[in-house]
KELODO-691245 format. One record per residue (C-alpha): residue in three letters; x, z, y. Coordinates in steps of 0.02 Angstrom, whole numbers, plus 50000, padded with zeros to 5 digits. Layout:
% KELODO-691245
ALAXZY ...
//
This chain:
% KELODO-691245
UNK503645016548886 UNK504895021048742 UNK504895037848672 UNK506575045148598 UNK506185063148549 UNK506825075148424 UNK506225091348362 UNK505845102548201 UNK504355112948190 UNK504415125448032 UNK502705132347937 UNK501905146148024 UNK502655140048205 UNK501825133748365 UNK502935122448440 UNK502265116248629 UNK502745099448713 UNK502705101048904 UNK503165087649035 UNK502455079949171 UNK500905066649149 UNK501495050249064 UNK503025058948990 UNK502565052948825 UNK501855069448751 UNK500305063348680 UNK501215047548617 UNK502305059848489 UNK500785066748423 UNK499965050248389 UNK501545043948320 UNK501635059248194 UNK499775056848148 UNK500025037348114 UNK498935033548258 UNK500415023748356 UNK501835015448263 UNK503605021348299 UNK504875006648324 UNK506385018248251 UNK506725034848176 UNK505895047548044 UNK504405057148031 UNK504475070247886 UNK503285084047826 UNK503495095047690 UNK504995085147613 UNK503655069747607 UNK504205054447718 UNK502765048647832 UNK503715036347918 UNK505525029047923 UNK506285013347998 UNK508115008748000 UNK508504991448071 UNK510334992948029 UNK509884995247842 UNK508304984847850 UNK507164998947790 UNK505435003447839 UNK504125014947768 UNK502425020647858 UNK501045029447771 UNK499235024147831 UNK498545039047946 UNK497255042547801 UNK498725048447699 UNK499565059047809 UNK498915076347808 UNK498695079747987 UNK497325089448074 UNK497125082448254 UNK496185092848393 UNK495905080548532 UNK495765084948723 UNK494035078048735 UNK493425086048576 UNK492935067648499 UNK491415074348406 UNK490005062848339 UNK488535065048464 UNK487215059948340 UNK487805073548199 UNK487635091248223 UNK488935103548205 UNK488955106448019 UNK488845086847981 UNK490265084248105 UNK491435095047996 UNK490875086347839 UNK491545070447903 UNK493325072747831 UNK492625080947678 UNK491935065347598 UNK493445060747497 UNK493945078447437 UNK492225084747396 UNK490955076247286 UNK489325084247345 UNK488395087647487 UNK488115105347439 UNK490025107047414 UNK490545098847575 UNK489145109547677 UNK489695125147597 UNK491425122647644 UNK490985117847834 UNK489895133247846 UNK491355143847799 UNK492465136247942 UNK490905138448066 UNK490915158248012 UNK492845158648033 UNK492525151048209 UNK491145163448240 UNK489815150448282 UNK488975148348118 UNK487285151748204 UNK487595133748287 UNK487685124348136 UNK486235113448174 UNK486605109348356 UNK487095093348426 UNK488765092248521 UNK487615090848682 UNK486775106848641 UNK488555116248626 UNK489555122148777 UNK491375114848799 UNK492135130648702 UNK490915129448563 UNK491245110148551 UNK493085114448542 UNK492795127748403 UNK491795114448310 UNK493355101348332 UNK494515113648289 UNK493665119348106 UNK493365099848086 UNK495185097948107 UNK495595111347982 UNK494275105847867 UNK495565094447752 UNK496825109447736 UNK498115098347842 UNK499905102047829 UNK500165100348010 UNK499075102748155 UNK499015092948315 UNK498315100148473 UNK498385089248614 UNK497825097748771 UNK496465106748686 UNK496165120748821 UNK496285110548975 UNK494355105449013 UNK493815123848969 UNK493605138949095 UNK494735152849101 UNK493745166048997 UNK493375154148859 UNK495055146648864 UNK495705166348822 UNK494445168248676 UNK495315151348595 UNK496805158348624 UNK496465173748520 UNK495625162448394 UNK497205151248381 UNK498345167748351 UNK497095173948216 UNK497175157248136 UNK499045155448138 UNK499175169348022 UNK498285162747881 UNK498675143947904 UNK500535144447876 UNK500855126647945 UNK501745118748092 UNK500785117848244 UNK501155106348383 UNK500335108648556 UNK500395097148701 UNK500015106148855 UNK500285104149045 UNK500145122449084 UNK501895130849069 UNK500965149749057 UNK500005143048916 UNK501705136148825 UNK502495153348859 UNK500985164348794 UNK500715153448641 UNK502295144848582 UNK503785151748477 UNK504855135648544 UNK504525123348687 UNK505205106348701 UNK505275098748888 UNK505015080148878 UNK505245067749032 UNK504975049449041 UNK505065048748847 UNK506495058248818 UNK506705076548753 UNK507825085348864 UNK507855101848796 UNK507175113748654 UNK507205131248660 UNK506275148348657 UNK505245151248804 UNK506245165648871 UNK507845155248853 UNK507085139548923 UNK506505147849084 UNK508005158149118 UNK509395146649047 UNK508685128249076 UNK509915115549016 UNK510095104849175 UNK509245104049350 UNK507865090849300 UNK507285104849171 UNK507335118449291 UNK506175107049410 UNK504985102449267 UNK504805120249206 UNK504335126049381 UNK505915138149422 UNK505735141749606 UNK507485149649645 UNK508635133249605 UNK510115129449710 UNK511625119349730 UNK513485123749721 UNK515275120749670 UNK515995129249527 UNK517805131149490 UNK518605144649376 UNK517265156649387 UNK516765156449559 UNK515275148349634 UNK515055144149811 UNK513315142349873 UNK513035125649984 UNK512595129450164 UNK513185146950150 UNK514785157550142 UNK514285167149994 UNK515355165849833 UNK514725173649657 UNK515775176749515 UNK514935168049368 UNK515275167349178 UNK515275148949104 UNK515635143948929 UNK516925130148986 UNK515695116548985 UNK515885113649172 UNK517315103849252 UNK518355110349394 UNK517515107649579 UNK515985101549491 UNK514365101749586 UNK513225111149500 UNK511385117549504 UNK511065136049476 UNK509545146449461 UNK509285164349446 UNK507765173249374 UNK506695186549471 UNK507505201149359 UNK509165195449448 UNK508405198849618 UNK508255215849700 UNK507635219549896 UNK508355233449992 UNK508155239250180 UNK509965244450204 UNK511475232650186 UNK513085234950090 UNK514545222950046 UNK513825209149945 UNK512005210549991 UNK511355193850081 UNK510225198650247 UNK508685188250248 UNK506975187550357 UNK505255187650258 UNK504475171950301 UNK502865173550215 UNK501825184550107 UNK500505178249982 UNK499675191049885 UNK498865187749712 UNK497925201449649 UNK499315216449639 UNK500645204849638 UNK501555198049797 UNK502485183149827 UNK503835182749963 UNK504665168950044 UNK506325174850108 UNK507235166250246 UNK509235168150210 UNK510045170850386 UNK511225158350435 UNK510595144550312 UNK509085134150283 UNK508815142150103 UNK507355151150046 UNK507115162049907 UNK505775167249829 UNK505405184849767 UNK503875193349665 UNK503395211849666 UNK502025223249658 UNK500945227349814 UNK501525244549786 UNK503335239349784 UNK502975231749960 UNK502115245750026 UNK503525257949967 UNK504835246750044 UNK503685244550205 UNK504005226450206 UNK502975215050314 UNK503075197550382 UNK504575194550500 UNK505495208950423 UNK507345209250397 UNK507845214650219 UNK509415214250109 UNK509435204149955 UNK510605208349788 UNK510865195649675 UNK511415199749501 UNK512795187549464 UNK512875190249280 UNK511035183649275 UNK511495168749383 UNK511435151449274 UNK512315137349316 UNK511995120249241 UNK512395099549270 UNK511425091549409 UNK510735078049274 UNK510475079149078 UNK511725078148958 UNK510895068048837 UNK509935057048960 UNK510745041549029 UNK509665039549178 UNK510355047549337 UNK509415063149407 UNK510005069749587 UNK509725088149609 UNK508065093549669 
//
């Protein structure tokens, strides 16, 4: 599958790549590291050109992987099973430090930084998954790379260990001051860790934005689907008026003038734009509580809009449900803050592939 991705990552910034399996996220990292050659384009790091190919000008430059200053952390650790932790970290230091003592001293400093210096002489088989990943991270940092590439490094680790590694990565970021690219399928992880997120689908970057902007104002319906926005609907937009397909409701919505008149659009509204009430006033939408799912102290409600086939999802605390005395099959009234409604095209602006709205 061809990959056409454009992104920038500044020193000290963590940039997450998200998208479905097979979308090309790992391929991007491998191209940056030189483990896979690109067919066209430019890869630059700290003003140094790592790859450049322009078929029109007939030019090509490509640094071998050994000359690209990358630290690469793989999903499955990729530790040498016959070497203990400290010797695994020493591997990338052979061309940098002349003596064994120097290499081992530097490796031990990295193990201390990862809080596992007491495990220096253990083989990978004698380490837990989280401990192996810390060794792998120490090895990735051993060469003092100019960019750190993380390929779903936390996916095979249990939740408590993952939380500890998040803290370790956050602490390292303060000192490293290098670009960090993280491939993840976990949107909560990307939201928690990343300064910016690029959504990739079928080899094409659809949108790059800060997490809050991405989740509240996706560029198009496909992005909204991929980042898991639950309240997405269809409508027709004309001159500031948004009609809701299958409903009589019309909303006043501000647009930047990019949507042509009577254009079919998708629209989303964040949780902050929804409120529930037990009494009706003009503009509120009648609905029935179809289902209540509790997760800890948070409840997720499915609200069936009366007179239509639409379902709105609403999250609230258990205390809020008790205050409103909301139960299954209760009739409720939904108020939508139209200033928080975001409308968007049904297909990506920068993608020639056709997407129908979902």
